[in-house]
C-alpha positions in Angstrom: 47.1 -50.7 159.6 48.4 -51.9 156.4 49.6 -50.0 153.2 47.1 -50.7 150.6 49.1 -50.1 147.2 52.1 -48.7 145.7 51.5 -45.0 144.6 54.8 -44.2 142.9 58.0 -46.0 141.9 61.2 -44.1 141.4 64.1 -44.7 139.0 67.1 -42.5 138.3 68.6 -41.3 135.1 71.3 -38.4 134.6 69.8 -37.7 131.1 66.1 -36.7 131.7 65.6 -36.0 128.1 66.6 -39.6 126.9 64.6 -41.1 129.9 61.6 -39.0 128.9 61.9 -40.1 125.2 62.3 -43.8 126.3 59.3 -43.7 128.6 57.0 -41.6 126.4 57.9 -42.8 123.0 58.8 -46.7 123.4 56.6 -47.5 126.4 53.8 -45.0 125.7 53.5 -43.3 129.1 51.9 -40.0 129.5 54.1 -37.3 131.0 52.5 -35.6 133.9 55.3 -33.0 134.9 58.7 -32.2 134.4 61.1 -30.0 136.1 64.2 -29.4 133.9 67.4 -31.0 135.2 65.6 -32.4 138.3 62.6 -34.9 137.4 60.2 -36.2 135.0 56.9 -37.9 136.0 54.7 -40.4 134.2 51.2 -41.9 134.8 51.0 -45.6 134.8 47.3 -46.7 135.0 46.6 -45.5 138.8 50.3 -45.2 139.6 53.1 -43.0 139.1 56.5 -43.6 137.6 59.1 -40.8 138.9 62.4 -40.5 137.1 64.8 -38.2 139.1 68.3 -37.0 138.3 70.2 -38.4 141.1 72.5 -35.5 141.5 69.5 -33.1 141.9 67.9 -35.1 144.6 70.9 -35.3 146.8 69.6 -31.8 148.3 66.2 -31.2 149.8 63.7 -29.3 148.1 64.6 -25.5 147.6 60.8 -24.7 147.8 59.7 -24.3 151.5 56.1 -25.0 150.5 57.0 -28.4 149.4 59.7 -29.6 151.9 60.6 -32.9 150.3 63.8 -34.2 152.0 67.0 -35.5 150.1 66.6 -38.9 148.8 67.9 -41.1 146.0 70.0 -43.7 144.8 72.9 -44.3 142.3 73.4 -47.0 139.9 70.8 -49.1 138.0 67.4 -49.8 139.3 64.4 -52.1 138.5 60.8 -51.6 137.7 58.3 -54.3 136.5 55.0 -53.4 134.6 52.2 -55.9 134.5 51.2 -57.3 131.2 49.2 -60.5 130.0 51.2 -63.0 128.0 49.5 -62.0 124.8 50.7 -58.3 125.6 54.2 -59.4 126.2 54.5 -61.1 123.0 53.1 -57.8 121.4 55.5 -55.7 123.7 58.4 -57.8 122.3 57.8 -57.2 118.8 57.4 -53.4 119.5 60.4 -53.0 121.5 62.7 -54.9 118.9 61.0 -52.8 116.1 62.2 -49.7 118.3 65.6 -50.9 118.5 65.4 -52.1 122.1 67.6 -55.1 123.1 65.9 -58.0 124.9 68.1 -59.2 127.7 65.8 -62.2 128.7 62.6 -63.6 127.9 61.5 -66.7 129.9 58.6 -68.3 131.8 59.2 -68.7 135.5 59.1 -72.4 137.0 55.9 -71.6 138.8 54.3 -70.0 135.6 54.3 -66.7 134.2 56.4 -65.0 131.5 58.8 -62.0 132.1 60.5 -59.9 129.4 63.6 -57.9 130.5 65.3 -55.0 128.6 67.1 -51.8 129.6 66.0 -48.1 129.5 68.2 -45.3 128.4 69.8 -45.0 131.8 70.7 -48.5 132.0 67.8 -49.4 134.5 66.3 -53.0 134.2 62.9 -52.9 132.9 60.5 -55.9 133.1 57.2 -56.7 131.5 55.7 -59.7 133.5 52.5 -61.5 134.0 50.9 -60.7 137.6 50.8 -64.5 138.1 54.7 -64.7 138.7 53.6 -63.3 142.2 50.2 -65.4 142.3 48.2 -62.2 141.7 
């Protein structure tokens, strides 16, 4: 057996309102669900981006019908969104216009461009051409 795809990716943010505003308003992601103080979930194509408050996920779910165990991390994480070279250029313009500081913008030695910036919680966010991984 082999896992077929990544269904969800998780980042952590103590200020969920700021995280929601960033991913909704700056990156244009649709909010799927929100639980105040614990989480906000976004649809990204056929995958999900989950943003959890790390303090809230230290404990297992209080709902016995949904027995999610405790999980989580502290500190800054990383997520990379797929984009074409042309889309990356448009994203760069839109991000700068939104006041987002670009940390790095380069072409990998093997080909493919990456654009790096930070979200409201300090997580490293990347937009990259899939060919950086030969995809």
